[in-house]
PDB file of N, CA, C and O in Angstrom, chain B, residues numbered from 101:
ATOM      1  N   MET B 101      68.770  30.844  31.526  1.00  0.00           N
ATOM      2  CA  MET B 101      68.456  30.866  32.433  1.00  0.00           C
ATOM      3  C   MET B 101      68.889  31.594  34.089  1.00  0.00           C
ATOM      4  O   MET B 101      70.074  31.351  34.316  1.00  0.00           O
ATOM      5  N   ALA B 102      68.535  32.022  34.703  1.00  0.00           N
ATOM      6  CA  ALA B 102      68.449  32.667  36.150  1.00  0.00           C
ATOM      7  C   ALA B 102      68.742  31.742  37.288  1.00  0.00           C
ATOM      8  O   ALA B 102      68.164  30.705  37.614  1.00  0.00           O
ATOM      9  N   GLU B 103      69.881  32.417  37.878  1.00  0.00           N
ATOM     10  CA  GLU B 103      70.531  31.646  39.094  1.00  0.00           C
ATOM     11  C   GLU B 103      69.487  31.919  40.188  1.00  0.00           C
ATOM     12  O   GLU B 103      68.779  32.900  40.416  1.00  0.00           O
ATOM     13  N   ARG B 104      69.621  30.755  40.776  1.00  0.00           N
ATOM     14  CA  ARG B 104      69.442  30.830  42.574  1.00  0.00           C
ATOM     15  C   ARG B 104      70.451  31.887  43.100  1.00  0.00           C
ATOM     16  O   ARG B 104      71.481  32.207  42.506  1.00  0.00           O
ATOM     17  N   SER B 105      70.065  32.343  44.183  1.00  0.00           N
ATOM     18  CA  SER B 105      70.571  32.738  44.852  1.00  0.00           C
ATOM     19  C   SER B 105      71.022  31.635  45.672  1.00  0.00           C
ATOM     20  O   SER B 105      70.569  30.491  45.626  1.00  0.00           O
ATOM     21  N   ILE B 106      72.424  32.278  46.816  1.00  0.00           N
ATOM     22  CA  ILE B 106      73.156  31.252  47.341  1.00  0.00           C
ATOM     23  C   ILE B 106      72.086  30.810  48.833  1.00  0.00           C
ATOM     24  O   ILE B 106      72.334  29.831  49.537  1.00  0.00           O
ATOM     25  N   PHE B 107      71.078  31.626  49.042  1.00  0.00           N
ATOM     26  CA  PHE B 107      70.045  31.467  50.004  1.00  0.00           C
ATOM     27  C   PHE B 107      69.065  30.816  50.025  1.00  0.00           C
ATOM     28  O   PHE B 107      68.549  30.284  51.007  1.00  0.00           O
ATOM     29  N   ALA B 108      68.573  30.793  48.466  1.00  0.00           N
ATOM     30  CA  ALA B 108      67.904  30.459  48.249  1.00  0.00           C
ATOM     31  C   ALA B 108      68.047  28.489  48.274  1.00  0.00           C
ATOM     32  O   ALA B 108      67.206  27.672  48.648  1.00  0.00           O
ATOM     33  N   GLN B 109      69.321  28.285  47.769  1.00  0.00           N
ATOM     34  CA  GLN B 109      69.658  27.204  47.160  1.00  0.00           C
ATOM     35  C   GLN B 109      69.727  26.424  48.889  1.00  0.00           C
ATOM     36  O   GLN B 109      69.281  25.317  49.191  1.00  0.00           O
ATOM     37  N   ILE B 110      70.495  27.517  49.895  1.00  0.00           N
ATOM     38  CA  ILE B 110      70.143  26.921  51.395  1.00  0.00           C
ATOM     39  C   ILE B 110      69.089  26.499  52.009  1.00  0.00           C
ATOM     40  O   ILE B 110      69.341  25.568  52.774  1.00  0.00           O
ATOM     41  N   ASP B 111      67.647  26.922  51.963  1.00  0.00           N
ATOM     42  CA  ASP B 111      66.861  26.665  51.778  1.00  0.00           C
ATOM     43  C   ASP B 111      66.405  25.718  51.210  1.00  0.00           C
ATOM     44  O   ASP B 111      65.588  25.213  51.980  1.00  0.00           O
ATOM     45  N   GLU B 112      66.446  25.236  50.410  1.00  0.00           N
ATOM     46  CA  GLU B 112      66.050  24.209  49.918  1.00  0.00           C
ATOM     47  C   GLU B 112      66.564  22.822  50.216  1.00  0.00           C
ATOM     48  O   GLU B 112      65.779  21.920  50.509  1.00  0.00           O
ATOM     49  N   ILE B 113      68.027  22.612  50.138  1.00  0.00           N
ATOM     50  CA  ILE B 113      68.475  21.928  50.688  1.00  0.00           C
ATOM     51  C   ILE B 113      68.232  21.641  51.873  1.00  0.00           C
ATOM     52  O   ILE B 113      68.123  20.444  52.138  1.00  0.00           O
ATOM     53  N   LYS B 114      68.077  22.612  52.923  1.00  0.00           N
ATOM     54  CA  LYS B 114      67.575  22.466  54.182  1.00  0.00           C
ATOM     55  C   LYS B 114      65.952  21.844  54.617  1.00  0.00           C
ATOM     56  O   LYS B 114      65.590  21.292  55.656  1.00  0.00           O
ATOM     57  N   GLU B 115      65.306  22.131  53.573  1.00  0.00           N
ATOM     58  CA  GLU B 115      63.579  21.390  53.274  1.00  0.00           C
ATOM     59  C   GLU B 115      64.257  19.669  52.893  1.00  0.00           C
ATOM     60  O   GLU B 115      63.887  18.664  53.499  1.00  0.00           O
ATOM     61  N   VAL B 116      65.170  19.675  51.903  1.00  0.00           N
ATOM     62  CA  VAL B 116      65.232  17.887  51.141  1.00  0.00           C
ATOM     63  C   VAL B 116      65.719  17.300  52.542  1.00  0.00           C
ATOM     64  O   VAL B 116      65.304  16.223  52.970  1.00  0.00           O
ATOM     65  N   LEU B 117      66.553  18.032  53.159  1.00  0.00           N
ATOM     66  CA  LEU B 117      67.324  17.409  54.051  1.00  0.00           C
ATOM     67  C   LEU B 117      66.449  16.678  55.535  1.00  0.00           C
ATOM     68  O   LEU B 117      66.662  15.515  55.876  1.00  0.00           O
ATOM     69  N   GLU B 118      65.590  17.489  56.190  1.00  0.00           N
ATOM     70  CA  GLU B 118      64.704  17.535  56.876  1.00  0.00           C
ATOM     71  C   GLU B 118      63.469  16.188  56.516  1.00  0.00           C
ATOM     72  O   GLU B 118      62.973  15.423  57.342  1.00  0.00           O
ATOM     73  N   GLN B 119      63.205  16.239  54.968  1.00  0.00           N
ATOM     74  CA  GLN B 119      62.108  15.446  54.278  1.00  0.00           C
ATOM     75  C   GLN B 119      62.854  13.421  54.484  1.00  0.00           C
ATOM     76  O   GLN B 119      62.348  12.330  54.750  1.00  0.00           O
ATOM     77  N   ARG B 120      64.010  13.851  54.215  1.00  0.00           N
ATOM     78  CA  ARG B 120      64.849  12.754  53.884  1.00  0.00           C
ATOM     79  C   ARG B 120      65.615  12.185  55.480  1.00  0.00           C
ATOM     80  O   ARG B 120      65.960  11.023  55.696  1.00  0.00           O
ATOM     81  N   ARG B 121      65.737  13.265  56.386  1.00  0.00           N
ATOM     82  CA  ARG B 121      66.300  12.437  57.435  1.00  0.00           C
ATOM     83  C   ARG B 121      64.417  12.027  58.065  1.00  0.00           C
ATOM     84  O   ARG B 121      64.239  10.955  58.643  1.00  0.00           O
ATOM     85  N   ARG B 122      63.538  12.741  57.906  1.00  0.00           N
ATOM     86  CA  ARG B 122      62.248  11.756  58.311  1.00  0.00           C
ATOM     87  C   ARG B 122      62.161  10.252  57.438  1.00  0.00           C
ATOM     88  O   ARG B 122      62.141   9.121  57.925  1.00  0.00           O
ATOM     89  N   GLU B 123      62.135  10.481  56.598  1.00  0.00           N
ATOM     90  CA  GLU B 123      62.317   8.919  55.090  1.00  0.00           C
ATOM     91  C   GLU B 123      63.786   8.255  56.252  1.00  0.00           C
ATOM     92  O   GLU B 123      63.649   8.017  57.452  1.00  0.00           O
ATOM     93  N   HIS B 124      64.564   8.154  55.773  1.00  0.00           N
ATOM     94  CA  HIS B 124      65.970   7.317  56.956  1.00  0.00           C
ATOM     95  C   HIS B 124      65.130   7.014  58.403  1.00  0.00           C
ATOM     96  O   HIS B 124      65.334   5.862  58.785  1.00  0.00           O
ATOM     97  N   LEU B 125      64.210   7.812  59.311  1.00  0.00           N
ATOM     98  CA  LEU B 125      64.075   7.446  60.778  1.00  0.00           C
ATOM     99  C   LEU B 125      62.816   6.036  60.277  1.00  0.00           C
ATOM    100  O   LEU B 125      62.533   5.168  61.102  1.00  0.00           O
ATOM    101  N   ARG B 126      62.252   6.034  58.977  1.00  0.00           N
ATOM    102  CA  ARG B 126      61.133   5.104  58.742  1.00  0.00           C
ATOM    103  C   ARG B 126      61.511   4.022  58.247  1.00  0.00           C
ATOM    104  O   ARG B 126      60.730   3.071  58.281  1.00  0.00           O
ATOM    105  N   SER B 127      62.918   3.864  57.606  1.00  0.00           N
ATOM    106  CA  SER B 127      63.407   3.202  56.717  1.00  0.00           C
ATOM    107  C   SER B 127      64.249   1.752  57.418  1.00  0.00           C
ATOM    108  O   SER B 127      64.853   1.952  58.472  1.00  0.00           O
ATOM    109  N   HIS B 128      64.267   0.696  56.976  1.00  0.00           N
ATOM    110  CA  HIS B 128      64.432  -0.249  57.297  1.00  0.00           C
ATOM    111  C   HIS B 128      65.271  -1.174  56.447  1.00  0.00           C
ATOM    112  O   HIS B 128      65.189  -0.879  55.255  1.00  0.00           O
ATOM    113  N   GLY B 129      66.285  -2.509  56.783  1.00  0.00           N
ATOM    114  CA  GLY B 129      67.271  -3.177  56.437  1.00  0.00           C
ATOM    115  C   GLY B 129      68.199  -2.119  54.602  1.00  0.00           C
ATOM    116  O   GLY B 129      68.319  -0.898  54.710  1.00  0.00           O
ATOM    117  N   ARG B 130      68.484  -2.518  53.805  1.00  0.00           N
ATOM    118  CA  ARG B 130      69.315  -1.845  52.351  1.00  0.00           C
ATOM    119  C   ARG B 130      69.072  -0.978  52.627  1.00  0.00           C
ATOM    120  O   ARG B 130      69.963  -0.263  53.086  1.00  0.00           O
ATOM    121  N   HIS B 131      67.490  -0.386  52.516  1.00  0.00           N
ATOM    122  CA  HIS B 131      67.030   1.239  52.510  1.00  0.00           C
ATOM    123  C   HIS B 131      67.574   1.992  53.194  1.00  0.00           C
ATOM    124  O   HIS B 131      68.068   3.075  52.880  1.00  0.00           O
ATOM    125  N   GLU B 132      67.518   1.266  54.633  1.00  0.00           N
ATOM    126  CA  GLU B 132      67.960   2.370  55.300  1.00  0.00           C
ATOM    127  C   GLU B 132      69.384   2.663  55.330  1.00  0.00           C
ATOM    128  O   GLU B 132      69.488   3.886  55.423  1.00  0.00           O
ATOM    129  N   ARG B 133      70.706   2.027  55.290  1.00  0.00           N
ATOM    130  CA  ARG B 133      72.014   2.499  54.308  1.00  0.00           C
ATOM    131  C   ARG B 133      72.290   3.598  53.283  1.00  0.00           C
ATOM    132  O   ARG B 133      73.291   4.312  53.212  1.00  0.00           O
ATOM    133  N   ALA B 134      70.998   3.592  52.353  1.00  0.00           N
ATOM    134  CA  ALA B 134      70.919   4.114  51.437  1.00  0.00           C
ATOM    135  C   ALA B 134      70.496   5.166  51.781  1.00  0.00           C
ATOM    136  O   ALA B 134      70.960   6.185  51.269  1.00  0.00           O
ATOM    137  N   ALA B 135      69.495   5.236  52.746  1.00  0.00           N
ATOM    138  CA  ALA B 135      69.016   6.620  53.032  1.00  0.00           C
ATOM    139  C   ALA B 135      69.935   7.419  54.080  1.00  0.00           C
ATOM    140  O   ALA B 135      69.630   8.559  54.431  1.00  0.00           O
ATOM    141  N   ALA B 136      70.891   6.866  54.483  1.00  0.00           N
ATOM    142  CA  ALA B 136      71.663   7.369  55.573  1.00  0.00           C
ATOM    143  C   ALA B 136      72.664   8.055  55.007  1.00  0.00           C
ATOM    144  O   ALA B 136      73.049   9.171  55.355  1.00  0.00           O
ATOM    145  N   GLU B 137      73.223   7.190  53.861  1.00  0.00           N
ATOM    146  CA  GLU B 137      73.832   7.513  52.946  1.00  0.00           C
ATOM    147  C   GLU B 137      74.004   9.319  52.387  1.00  0.00           C
ATOM    148  O   GLU B 137      74.764  10.269  52.577  1.00  0.00           O
ATOM    149  N   HIS B 138      72.614   8.954  51.522  1.00  0.00           N
ATOM    150  CA  HIS B 138      71.452  10.495  51.349  1.00  0.00           C
ATOM    151  C   HIS B 138      71.963  11.124  51.915  1.00  0.00           C
ATOM    152  O   HIS B 138      72.912  11.702  51.385  1.00  0.00           O
ATOM    153  N   VAL B 139      71.595  11.440  53.566  1.00  0.00           N
ATOM    154  CA  VAL B 139      71.358  12.187  54.154  1.00  0.00           C
ATOM    155  C   VAL B 139      72.629  12.648  55.035  1.00  0.00           C
ATOM    156  O   VAL B 139      72.545  13.412  55.996  1.00  0.00           O
ATOM    157  N   LEU B 140      73.353  12.293  54.745  1.00  0.00           N
ATOM    158  CA  LEU B 140      75.029  12.387  54.974  1.00  0.00           C
ATOM    159  C   LEU B 140      75.424  13.015  53.512  1.00  0.00           C
ATOM    160  O   LEU B 140      75.885  14.130  53.756  1.00  0.00           O
ATOM    161  N   ARG B 141      75.439  12.821  52.333  1.00  0.00           N
ATOM    162  CA  ARG B 141      75.294  13.378  51.339  1.00  0.00           C
ATOM    163  C   ARG B 141      74.812  15.417  51.270  1.00  0.00           C
ATOM    164  O   ARG B 141      75.344  16.463  50.899  1.00  0.00           O
ATOM    165  N   LEU B 142      73.618  14.997  51.840  1.00  0.00           N
ATOM    166  CA  LEU B 142      73.085  16.509  51.790  1.00  0.00           C
ATOM    167  C   LEU B 142      73.184  17.392  52.938  1.00  0.00           C
ATOM    168  O   LEU B 142      72.839  18.570  53.028  1.00  0.00           O
ATOM    169  N   GLU B 143      73.650  16.719  53.697  1.00  0.00           N
ATOM    170  CA  GLU B 143      74.836  17.454  54.911  1.00  0.00           C
ATOM    171  C   GLU B 143      76.043  18.013  54.467  1.00  0.00           C
ATOM    172  O   GLU B 143      76.383  19.128  54.861  1.00  0.00           O
ATOM    173  N   CYS B 144      76.627  17.454  53.803  1.00  0.00           N
ATOM    174  CA  CYS B 144      77.821  17.901  53.107  1.00  0.00           C
ATOM    175  C   CYS B 144      77.706  18.911  52.367  1.00  0.00           C
ATOM    176  O   CYS B 144      78.494  19.857  52.380  1.00  0.00           O
ATOM    177  N   VAL B 145      76.507  18.795  51.498  1.00  0.00           N
ATOM    178  CA  VAL B 145      76.487  19.979  50.630  1.00  0.00           C
ATOM    179  C   VAL B 145      76.000  21.214  51.357  1.00  0.00           C
ATOM    180  O   VAL B 145      76.377  22.346  51.054  1.00  0.00           O
ATOM    181  N   LEU B 146      74.898  20.868  52.607  1.00  0.00           N
ATOM    182  CA  LEU B 146      74.315  21.766  53.166  1.00  0.00           C
ATOM    183  C   LEU B 146      75.658  22.689  53.526  1.00  0.00           C
ATOM    184  O   LEU B 146      75.830  23.769  52.961  1.00  0.00           O
ATOM    185  N   LYS B 147      76.664  22.128  54.589  1.00  0.00           N
ATOM    186  CA  LYS B 147      77.759  22.660  54.837  1.00  0.00           C
ATOM    187  C   LYS B 147      78.710  23.575  53.992  1.00  0.00           C
ATOM    188  O   LYS B 147      79.396  24.474  54.479  1.00  0.00           O
ATOM    189  N   THR B 148      78.647  23.081  52.061  1.00  0.00           N
ATOM    190  CA  THR B 148      79.413  23.261  51.582  1.00  0.00           C
ATOM    191  C   THR B 148      78.760  24.872  51.684  1.00  0.00           C
ATOM    192  O   THR B 148      79.080  25.859  52.346  1.00  0.00           O
ATOM    193  N   LEU B 149      77.675  24.592  50.668  1.00  0.00           N
ATOM    194  CA  LEU B 149      77.103  25.698  50.557  1.00  0.00           C
ATOM    195  C   LEU B 149      76.723  27.135  51.981  1.00  0.00           C
ATOM    196  O   LEU B 149      76.490  28.336  51.841  1.00  0.00           O
ATOM    197  N   GLU B 150      76.802  26.425  53.007  1.00  0.00           N
ATOM    198  CA  GLU B 150      77.149  27.686  54.201  1.00  0.00           C
ATOM    199  C   GLU B 150      78.293  27.842  54.403  1.00  0.00           C
ATOM    200  O   GLU B 150      78.773  28.500  55.325  1.00  0.00           O
ATOM    201  N   TRP B 151      78.882  27.245  53.549  1.00  0.00           N
ATOM    202  CA  TRP B 151      80.998  27.935  53.943  1.00  0.00           C
ATOM    203  C   TRP B 151      80.749  28.848  52.522  1.00  0.00           C
ATOM    204  O   TRP B 151      81.053  29.997  52.844  1.00  0.00           O
ATOM    205  N   VAL B 152      80.414  28.840  51.381  1.00  0.00           N
ATOM    206  CA  VAL B 152      80.048  29.861  50.441  1.00  0.00           C
ATOM    207  C   VAL B 152      79.583  30.995  50.407  1.00  0.00           C
ATOM    208  O   VAL B 152      79.821  31.977  49.704  1.00  0.00           O
ATOM    209  N   ARG B 153      78.304  30.622  51.921  1.00  0.00           N
ATOM    210  CA  ARG B 153      77.382  32.348  51.689  1.00  0.00           C
ATOM    211  C   ARG B 153      78.818  32.949  52.684  1.00  0.00           C
ATOM    212  O   ARG B 153      79.415  33.989  52.405  1.00  0.00           O
ATOM    213  N   ASP B 154      79.136  32.143  53.728  1.00  0.00           N
ATOM    214  CA  ASP B 154      79.889  32.733  54.754  1.00  0.00           C
ATOM    215  C   ASP B 154      81.253  33.128  54.267  1.00  0.00           C
ATOM    216  O   ASP B 154      81.996  33.677  55.080  1.00  0.00           O
ATOM    217  N   ASN B 155      81.657  32.928  53.096  1.00  0.00           N
ATOM    218  CA  ASN B 155      83.085  33.297  52.554  1.00  0.00           C
ATOM    219  C   ASN B 155      82.952  34.469  51.121  1.00  0.00           C
ATOM    220  O   ASN B 155      83.798  35.334  50.892  1.00  0.00           O
ATOM    221  N   GLN B 156      81.877  34.269  50.404  1.00  0.00           N
ATOM    222  CA  GLN B 156      81.429  34.724  49.389  1.00  0.00           C
ATOM    223  C   GLN B 156      82.262  36.376  49.216  1.00  0.00           C
ATOM    224  O   GLN B 156      82.549  36.764  48.083  1.00  0.00           O
ATOM    225  N   ASP B 157      82.456  36.892  49.948  1.00  0.00           N
ATOM    226  CA  ASP B 157      83.347  38.530  49.415  1.00  0.00           C
ATOM    227  C   ASP B 157      84.444  37.673  49.150  1.00  0.00           C
ATOM    228  O   ASP B 157      84.770  37.597  47.965  1.00  0.00           O
ATOM    229  N   ASP B 158      85.196  36.902  50.104  1.00  0.00           N
ATOM    230  CA  ASP B 158      86.757  36.623  49.814  1.00  0.00           C
ATOM    231  C   ASP B 158      86.824  35.813  48.457  1.00  0.00           C
ATOM    232  O   ASP B 158      87.567  36.174  47.544  1.00  0.00           O
ATOM    233  N   LEU B 159      85.870  34.506  48.357  1.00  0.00           N
ATOM    234  CA  LEU B 159      85.867  34.124  47.240  1.00  0.00           C
ATOM    235  C   LEU B 159      85.790  35.018  45.770  1.00  0.00           C
ATOM    236  O   LEU B 159      86.351  34.895  44.681  1.00  0.00           O
ATOM    237  N   LYS B 160      84.756  36.014  46.357  1.00  0.00           N
ATOM    238  CA  LYS B 160      84.920  37.205  44.587  1.00  0.00           C
ATOM    239  C   LYS B 160      86.073  38.125  44.772  1.00  0.00           C
ATOM    240  O   LYS B 160      86.447  38.837  43.840  1.00  0.00           O
ATOM    241  N   ALA B 161      86.621  38.139  45.874  1.00  0.00           N
ATOM    242  CA  ALA B 161      88.085  38.777  45.679  1.00  0.00           C
ATOM    243  C   ALA B 161      88.848  37.753  44.884  1.00  0.00           C
ATOM    244  O   ALA B 161      89.360  38.051  43.805  1.00  0.00           O
ATOM    245  N   TYR B 162      88.950  36.241  45.539  1.00  0.00           N
ATOM    246  CA  TYR B 162      89.962  35.597  44.975  1.00  0.00           C
ATOM    247  C   TYR B 162      89.560  35.939  43.470  1.00  0.00           C
ATOM    248  O   TYR B 162      89.955  36.898  42.807  1.00  0.00           O
ATOM    249  N   ALA B 163      88.909  35.190  43.188  1.00  0.00           N
ATOM    250  CA  ALA B 163      88.208  35.431  41.654  1.00  0.00           C
ATOM    251  C   ALA B 163      88.606  36.354  40.516  1.00  0.00           C
ATOM    252  O   ALA B 163      88.798  36.209  39.309  1.00  0.00           O
ATOM    253  N   ARG B 164      88.664  37.583  41.569  1.00  0.00           N
ATOM    254  CA  ARG B 164      88.610  38.851  40.875  1.00  0.00           C
ATOM    255  C   ARG B 164      90.628  39.195  40.362  1.00  0.00           C
ATOM    256  O   ARG B 164      91.280  39.975  39.669  1.00  0.00           O
ATOM    257  N   ASN B 165      90.817  38.148  41.164  1.00  0.00           N
ATOM    258  CA  ASN B 165      92.551  38.471  41.314  1.00  0.00           C
ATOM    259  C   ASN B 165      93.294  37.229  40.238  1.00  0.00           C
ATOM    260  O   ASN B 165      94.381  37.310  39.667  1.00  0.00           O
ATOM    261  N   ARG B 166      92.380  36.191  40.206  1.00  0.00           N
ATOM    262  CA  ARG B 166      92.754  35.554  39.062  1.00  0.00           C
ATOM    263  C   ARG B 166      92.686  35.668  37.923  1.00  0.00           C
ATOM    264  O   ARG B 166      93.511  35.344  37.069  1.00  0.00           O
ATOM    265  N   ARG B 167      91.142  36.401  37.756  1.00  0.00           N
ATOM    266  CA  ARG B 167      90.868  36.926  36.558  1.00  0.00           C
ATOM    267  C   ARG B 167      91.583  38.220  36.111  1.00  0.00           C
ATOM    268  O   ARG B 167      91.687  38.780  35.020  1.00  0.00           O
ATOM    269  N   GLN B 168      92.033  38.487  37.343  1.00  0.00           N
ATOM    270  CA  GLN B 168      93.404  39.816  36.537  1.00  0.00           C
ATOM    271  C   GLN B 168      94.665  39.642  36.108  1.00  0.00           C
ATOM    272  O   GLN B 168      95.251  40.346  35.286  1.00  0.00           O
ATOM    273  N   GLU B 169      95.185  38.449  36.819  1.00  0.00           N
ATOM    274  CA  GLU B 169      96.656  37.817  36.628  1.00  0.00           C
ATOM    275  C   GLU B 169      96.342  37.299  35.477  1.00  0.00           C
ATOM    276  O   GLU B 169      97.359  37.421  34.795  1.00  0.00           O
ATOM    277  N   ALA B 170      95.087  36.512  34.516  1.00  0.00           N
ATOM    278  CA  ALA B 170      95.066  36.004  33.567  1.00  0.00           C
ATOM    279  C   ALA B 170      95.000  37.032  32.710  1.00  0.00           C
ATOM    280  O   ALA B 170      95.291  36.598  31.596  1.00  0.00           O
ATOM    281  N   GLU B 171      94.774  38.130  32.676  1.00  0.00           N
ATOM    282  CA  GLU B 171      94.553  38.955  31.897  1.00  0.00           C
ATOM    283  C   GLU B 171      96.311  39.682  31.517  1.00  0.00           C
ATOM    284  O   GLU B 171      97.093  39.676  30.567  1.00  0.00           O
ATOM    285  N   ARG B 172      96.272  40.052  32.442  1.00  0.00           N
ATOM    286  CA  ARG B 172      97.572  40.167  32.892  1.00  0.00           C
ATOM    287  C   ARG B 172      99.117  38.881  31.978  1.00  0.00           C
ATOM    288  O   ARG B 172     100.172  39.201  31.430  1.00  0.00           O
ATOM    289  N   GLY B 173      98.609  37.759  32.181  1.00  0.00           N
ATOM    290  CA  GLY B 173      99.756  37.120  31.409  1.00  0.00           C
ATOM    291  C   GLY B 173     100.668  35.888  32.347  1.00  0.00           C
ATOM    292  O   GLY B 173     101.410  34.948  32.066  1.00  0.00           O
ATOM    293  N   SER B 174     100.107  36.535  33.637  1.00  0.00           N
ATOM    294  CA  SER B 174     100.856  36.248  34.849  1.00  0.00           C
ATOM    295  C   SER B 174     100.685  34.630  35.097  1.00  0.00           C
ATOM    296  O   SER B 174      99.612  34.042  35.223  1.00  0.00           O
ATOM    297  N   PRO B 175     101.664  34.201  35.127  1.00  0.00           N
ATOM    298  CA  PRO B 175     101.943  32.893  35.482  1.00  0.00           C
ATOM    299  C   PRO B 175     100.435  31.795  37.051  1.00  0.00           C
ATOM    300  O   PRO B 175     100.517  32.224  38.201  1.00  0.00           O
ATOM    301  N   LYS B 176      99.835  31.126  36.902  1.00  0.00           N
ATOM    302  CA  LYS B 176      99.081  31.014  38.024  1.00  0.00           C
ATOM    303  C   LYS B 176      99.242  30.524  39.555  1.00  0.00           C
ATOM    304  O   LYS B 176      98.280  30.573  40.323  1.00  0.00           O
TER     305      LYS B 176
END
């Protein structure tokens, strides 16, 4: 299975988030609380993906260093 780029994932979450925000504005009662929680979760996912996008070079370097340490048998 092909992996989607971080940019595609961010675009998808932004679309879903905007849709859920509109639905939240129209919701009432217990549905309103559930909708608000869902919006909050999507906002957190979006912020995480944006952070990963903005720090992907550092993350790749960290992963490369960890892999090299593991190959050498160095402790974590």
